[in-house]
MARZAKE-94593 format. One record per residue (C-alpha): x, y, z; chain. Coordinates in steps of 0.5 Angstrom, whole numbers. Each point is the difference from the previous one (the first is absolute). Example, Ala and Ser with C-alpha at 12.3 -4.5 7.8 and 13.67 -1.06 7.14 Angstrom:
BEGIN
+-------+-------+-------+----+
:     u :     v :     w : ch :
+-------+-------+-------+----+
:    25 :    -9 :    16 :  A :
:     2 :     7 :    -2 :  A :
+-------+-------+-------+----+
END
This chain:
BEGIN
+-------+-------+-------+----+
:     u :     v :     w : ch :
+-------+-------+-------+----+
:    -7 :    32 :   -38 :  A :
:     2 :    -7 :     0 :  A :
:    -3 :    -6 :     5 :  A :
:     5 :    -4 :     5 :  A :
:    -5 :    -5 :     3 :  A :
:    -8 :    -1 :    -3 :  A :
:    -4 :    -4 :     6 :  A :
:    -7 :    -2 :    -3 :  A :
:    -4 :    -4 :     5 :  A :
:     5 :    -4 :     4 :  A :
:    -4 :    -5 :     4 :  A :
:     5 :    -5 :     4 :  A :
:    -4 :    -6 :     3 :  A :
:     3 :    -5 :     4 :  A :
:    -2 :    -6 :     4 :  A :
:     0 :    -1 :     8 :  A :
:    -1 :    -8 :     1 :  A :
:    -1 :    -1 :     7 :  A :
:     4 :    -7 :     0 :  A :
:     6 :    -4 :    -5 :  A :
:    -6 :    -5 :    -1 :  A :
:    -4 :     6 :    -4 :  A :
:     4 :     3 :    -4 :  A :
:     2 :    -8 :    -3 :  A :
:    -8 :    -2 :    -1 :  A :
:     0 :     9 :    -3 :  A :
:     5 :    -3 :    -5 :  A :
:    -3 :    -7 :    -2 :  A :
:    -7 :     0 :     1 :  A :
:    -5 :     4 :    -4 :  A :
:    -2 :     3 :     6 :  A :
:     1 :     6 :     2 :  A :
:     3 :     1 :     7 :  A :
:     4 :     6 :     5 :  A :
:    -3 :     6 :    -1 :  A :
:     1 :     6 :    -5 :  A :
:     5 :     6 :     4 :  A :
:     1 :     6 :    -5 :  A :
:     6 :     4 :     1 :  A :
:    -1 :     4 :    -6 :  A :
:    -8 :     3 :    -2 :  A :
:     1 :     3 :    -7 :  A :
:     5 :     5 :     1 :  A :
:     1 :     6 :    -5 :  A :
:     6 :     6 :    -1 :  A :
:     5 :     2 :    -5 :  A :
:     7 :     3 :     3 :  A :
:     3 :     4 :    -6 :  A :
:     7 :    -1 :    -1 :  A :
:     4 :     5 :     6 :  A :
:    -5 :    -1 :     4 :  A :
:     1 :    -2 :     8 :  A :
:    -6 :    -3 :     3 :  A :
:    -1 :    -4 :     7 :  A :
:    -5 :    -5 :     2 :  A :
:    -2 :     1 :     6 :  A :
:    -6 :    -5 :     5 :  A :
:     0 :    -3 :     5 :  A :
:     3 :    -7 :     1 :  A :
:    -3 :    -5 :    -5 :  A :
:    -2 :     6 :    -5 :  A :
:     3 :    -4 :    -5 :  A :
:     4 :     6 :    -2 :  A :
:     8 :    -6 :     0 :  A :
:    -6 :    -5 :    -5 :  A :
:     1 :     7 :    -5 :  A :
:     6 :     1 :     1 :  A :
:     2 :    -8 :    -2 :  A :
:    -5 :     0 :    -5 :  A :
:     3 :     6 :    -3 :  A :
:     7 :    -2 :     0 :  A :
:    -1 :    -7 :    -3 :  A :
:     0 :    -4 :     6 :  A :
:    -8 :    -3 :     0 :  A :
:    -5 :    -1 :    -5 :  A :
:    -6 :     5 :     1 :  A :
:    -7 :    -5 :     0 :  A :
:    -4 :     5 :    -5 :  A :
:     2 :     7 :    -2 :  A :
:     7 :     3 :    -4 :  A :
:     6 :     3 :     2 :  A :
:     5 :     4 :    -5 :  A :
:     7 :     1 :     2 :  A :
:     4 :     4 :    -5 :  A :
:     6 :     0 :     2 :  A :
:     5 :    -4 :     5 :  A :
:    -2 :    -1 :     7 :  A :
:     4 :    -2 :     7 :  A :
:    -4 :    -3 :     6 :  A :
:     4 :     3 :     7 :  A :
:    -4 :    -5 :     4 :  A :
:     4 :    -3 :     7 :  A :
:     3 :    -6 :    -4 :  A :
:    -4 :     1 :    -7 :  A :
:     3 :    -6 :    -4 :  A :
:     6 :     0 :     4 :  A :
:     3 :    -8 :     1 :  A :
:     0 :    -2 :     8 :  A :
:     6 :    -5 :    -1 :  A :
:     4 :     5 :    -5 :  A :
:     5 :     5 :     2 :  A :
:    -1 :     8 :    -1 :  A :
:     5 :    -1 :    -5 :  A :
:    -4 :    -5 :    -4 :  A :
:    -6 :     3 :     1 :  A :
:     2 :     6 :    -4 :  A :
:     3 :    -5 :    -5 :  A :
:    -6 :    -3 :    -1 :  A :
:    -5 :     5 :     0 :  A :
:     4 :     4 :    -4 :  A :
:     0 :    -6 :    -5 :  A :
:    -7 :     0 :     0 :  A :
:    -1 :     7 :    -2 :  A :
:     4 :    -2 :    -7 :  A :
:     6 :     3 :     3 :  A :
:     8 :    -3 :    -2 :  A :
:     5 :    -3 :     4 :  A :
:     4 :     6 :    -2 :  A :
:    -6 :     5 :     2 :  A :
:     0 :    -2 :     7 :  A :
:     7 :    -1 :     1 :  A :
:     0 :     7 :    -1 :  A :
:    -7 :     2 :     4 :  A :
:     2 :    -6 :     6 :  A :
:     6 :     5 :     4 :  A :
:    -6 :     7 :    -1 :  A :
:    -6 :    -5 :     2 :  A :
:     4 :    -3 :     7 :  A :
:     2 :     8 :     2 :  A :
:    -8 :     2 :    -1 :  A :
:    -1 :    -6 :     4 :  A :
:     5 :     2 :     7 :  A :
:     0 :    -8 :     1 :  A :
:     8 :    -1 :     0 :  A :
:     2 :    -6 :     2 :  A :
:    -8 :    -4 :     0 :  A :
:     1 :     1 :    -8 :  A :
:     3 :    -7 :     0 :  A :
:    -6 :    -3 :     5 :  A :
:    -6 :    -3 :    -2 :  A :
:    -6 :     5 :     0 :  A :
:    -4 :    -6 :     5 :  A :
:     5 :     3 :     6 :  A :
:    -2 :     7 :    -2 :  A :
:    -4 :     5 :     3 :  A :
:    -6 :     3 :    -3 :  A :
:     3 :     7 :     0 :  A :
:     6 :    -4 :    -4 :  A :
:    -4 :    -4 :    -4 :  A :
:    -4 :     7 :    -1 :  A :
:     7 :     3 :    -1 :  A :
:     2 :    -4 :    -6 :  A :
:    -6 :     0 :    -3 :  A :
:     0 :     7 :    -1 :  A :
:     7 :     0 :    -2 :  A :
:    -1 :    -4 :    -5 :  A :
:    -6 :     3 :    -3 :  A :
:     2 :     8 :     0 :  A :
:     7 :    -3 :    -4 :  A :
:    -3 :    -4 :    -4 :  A :
:    -3 :     7 :    -3 :  A :
:    -7 :    -2 :    -2 :  A :
:    -7 :     4 :    -3 :  A :
:    -5 :    -1 :     5 :  A :
:     2 :    -2 :     8 :  A :
:    -5 :    -2 :     5 :  A :
:     3 :     1 :     6 :  A :
:    -5 :    -5 :     6 :  A :
:     1 :     2 :     7 :  A :
:     8 :    -1 :    -1 :  A :
:     2 :     6 :     4 :  A :
:    -5 :    -2 :     6 :  A :
:     7 :    -5 :     2 :  A :
:     7 :     2 :     3 :  A :
:     3 :     5 :     2 :  A :
:    -3 :     8 :    -2 :  A :
:     8 :     2 :    -2 :  A :
:    -2 :    -5 :    -7 :  A :
:    -8 :     2 :     0 :  A :
:     3 :     8 :    -2 :  A :
:     6 :    -3 :    -5 :  A :
:    -5 :    -4 :    -3 :  A :
:    -5 :     6 :    -1 :  A :
:     5 :     4 :    -2 :  A :
:     1 :    -5 :    -6 :  A :
:    -7 :    -1 :    -1 :  A :
:     0 :     8 :    -1 :  A :
:     5 :     0 :    -5 :  A :
:    -5 :    -5 :    -4 :  A :
:    -5 :     4 :     1 :  A :
:     3 :     6 :    -3 :  A :
:     3 :    -5 :    -6 :  A :
:    -8 :    -1 :    -2 :  A :
:     0 :    -7 :     3 :  A :
:    -6 :    -3 :     1 :  A :
:    -1 :    -1 :     8 :  A :
:    -6 :    -5 :     3 :  A :
:     1 :     2 :     9 :  A :
:    -3 :    -5 :     5 :  A :
:     2 :     2 :     7 :  A :
:    -5 :     1 :     6 :  A :
:     4 :     6 :     2 :  A :
:    -3 :     7 :    -2 :  A :
:     4 :     5 :     1 :  A :
:     5 :    -4 :    -6 :  A :
:    -7 :     0 :    -3 :  A :
:    -1 :     8 :    -1 :  A :
:     9 :     1 :     0 :  A :
:     0 :    -5 :    -6 :  A :
:    -6 :    -2 :    -4 :  A :
:    -4 :     5 :    -6 :  A :
:    -7 :    -5 :     1 :  A :
:    -3 :    -4 :     5 :  A :
:    -4 :    -7 :    -3 :  A :
:    -4 :    -2 :     7 :  A :
:    -2 :    -8 :     0 :  A :
:    -5 :    -1 :     6 :  A :
:    -1 :    -9 :     0 :  A :
:     2 :     0 :    -7 :  A :
:    -5 :     6 :    -4 :  A :
:     3 :     6 :    -3 :  A :
:    -3 :     6 :     7 :  A :
:     3 :     5 :    -4 :  A :
:     7 :     2 :    -6 :  A :
:     1 :     7 :     0 :  A :
:     6 :     5 :     2 :  A :
:     3 :     0 :     7 :  A :
:    -3 :     7 :     3 :  A :
:    -7 :    -4 :    -3 :  A :
:     0 :    -6 :     4 :  A :
:     6 :    -1 :     6 :  A :
:    -6 :     4 :     3 :  A :
:    -5 :    -4 :     0 :  A :
:     5 :    -6 :     1 :  A :
:     2 :     3 :     7 :  A :
:    -7 :     1 :     3 :  A :
:    -1 :    -7 :    -2 :  A :
:     5 :    -1 :     3 :  A :
:    -3 :     3 :     7 :  A :
:    -6 :    -3 :     0 :  A :
:     3 :    -7 :    -3 :  A :
:     5 :     0 :     7 :  A :
:    -7 :     1 :     4 :  A :
:    -3 :    -5 :    -2 :  A :
:    -1 :    -7 :     4 :  A :
:     0 :    -7 :    -4 :  A :
:    -6 :     0 :     0 :  A :
:    -1 :     7 :    -4 :  A :
:     5 :    -1 :    -5 :  A :
:    -2 :    -7 :    -1 :  A :
:    -7 :     3 :    -2 :  A :
:     4 :     5 :    -4 :  A :
:     3 :    -5 :    -4 :  A :
:    -6 :    -5 :    -1 :  A :
:    -4 :     8 :    -2 :  A :
:     6 :     1 :    -5 :  A :
:     1 :    -6 :    -4 :  A :
+-------+-------+-------+----+
END
């Protein structure tokens, strides 16, 4: 089977500064300022074509960072990622320009994806209908709620028909009816053999939709396997995590890192 995504030893390092002065000094002097923060450390996994993989992990585990690296939005610090096919990232306001209207954002995003103005004119009604934004489509995106931004991003991404779809918490905002409609669309993509990455805190959605699970813990791969193998372990961990005090959580994090 052909691989759709191959990530090898992906590491993403950021610098954390206590002040703007520290940031400037780090740029202009030989001395190193700021603290290193690793959002990801040596993350490796392979997604075969047609795989539907859920990313799970508590906040700060690196799920969105990994999604953005796979989508080509942020670069990795070290390691490599190989993606076979066109990707579309669906996250709240990902790639949307706040000063432009929803309609203008459709045109801009589709032009960036290589579609002609003629093709975009044909696709636009379908995108607007799916988004259910109605007259708000001609209002600036900065006036949209997070749910409306998610609708627009989702509608654009599923209409352009990518090879690899990455959904990052996009169904956690907005109304339940639209989330159900979006899940239905994703099921259609699944039948077509599309590769999908699904980032969500909803265990129920993971069980319903995914086949494999990548569990990230503080930037490292904790487990990678089938839903039946990984989700029960993750649920057990969540029960323990929720009972921990702030001090216990910090001690666990320090030990894991």
